[in-house]
C-alpha positions in Angstrom: 0.0 0.0 0.0 1.2 3.5 -0.8 1.8 5.7 2.2 -0.9 8.3 2.6 0.4 11.7 1.5 -0.9 15.0 2.9 -3.3 16.8 0.6 -1.3 20.0 0.2 -0.7 21.7 -3.1 3.1 21.3 -2.8 2.9 17.5 -2.0 0.5 17.0 -4.8 2.7 19.0 -7.3 5.8 17.1 -6.2 4.1 13.7 -6.7 2.6 14.5 -10.1 4.3 13.7 -13.3 6.2 16.9 -14.1 4.3 17.4 -17.4 1.1 17.7 -15.4 2.3 20.3 -12.8 1.6 23.4 -14.9 -2.1 22.4 -15.3 -2.4 21.9 -11.5 -0.8 25.3 -10.8 -3.0 27.0 -13.4 -6.2 25.6 -11.9 -5.1 26.3 -8.3 -4.4 29.9 -9.2 -7.8 30.4 -10.9 -10.0 28.4 -8.5 -12.0 30.2 -5.8 -11.4 29.2 -2.1 -14.1 27.0 -0.6 -15.7 23.9 -1.9 -14.4 24.3 -5.5 -10.8 24.5 -4.3 -11.4 21.6 -1.9 -12.7 19.5 -4.8 -9.8 20.5 -7.0 -7.3 19.4 -4.4 -9.1 16.1 -3.7 -9.1 15.3 -7.5 -5.5 16.2 -8.1 -4.4 14.3 -5.0 -5.9 11.3 -6.6 -4.0 11.9 -9.8 -0.8 12.4 -7.8 -1.3 9.2 -5.9 -1.8 7.3 -9.1 1.2 8.9 -10.7 3.4 7.6 -7.9 1.8 4.1 -7.7 4.3 1.5 -8.9 1.2 -0.5 -10.2 0.0 2.6 -12.2 0.1 0.9 -15.6 -1.7 -2.2 -14.3 -4.4 -0.2 -12.6 -5.1 2.0 -15.6 -5.2 -1.1 -17.9 -7.6 -2.9 -15.5 -9.8 0.2 -15.3 -9.9 0.6 -19.1 -11.1 -3.0 -19.6 -13.4 -3.0 -16.7 -11.6 -5.5 -14.5 -10.4 -3.2 -11.7 -11.9 -4.4 -8.4 -14.3 -2.0 -6.9 -15.7 -1.5 -3.4 -19.2 -0.3 -2.4 -19.6 2.9 -0.5 -21.2 0.9 2.3 -18.0 -1.1 2.6 -15.8 2.0 2.6 -17.9 3.6 5.4 -17.8 0.4 7.5 -14.0 0.3 7.1 -13.7 4.0 8.0 -15.9 3.5 11.1 -13.9 0.5 12.2 -10.6 2.4 12.0 
């Protein structure tokens, strides 16, 4: 499992593929503070975590062909409550 990284703009930018960083910075600089910025950070954090995952290519390939295992929201919530 990949260690959980803080959801800061700097951590996200450092973890992203360098070619994607300018787009992140452009969006951060033009997004209003509040829910919109929160959603942007959450979305790009996901991109950054995928960019740093050693299984990235396998995960993308499985998602593209529909074989990536999924978990229901109920299961996620149960796991979060258990932790």
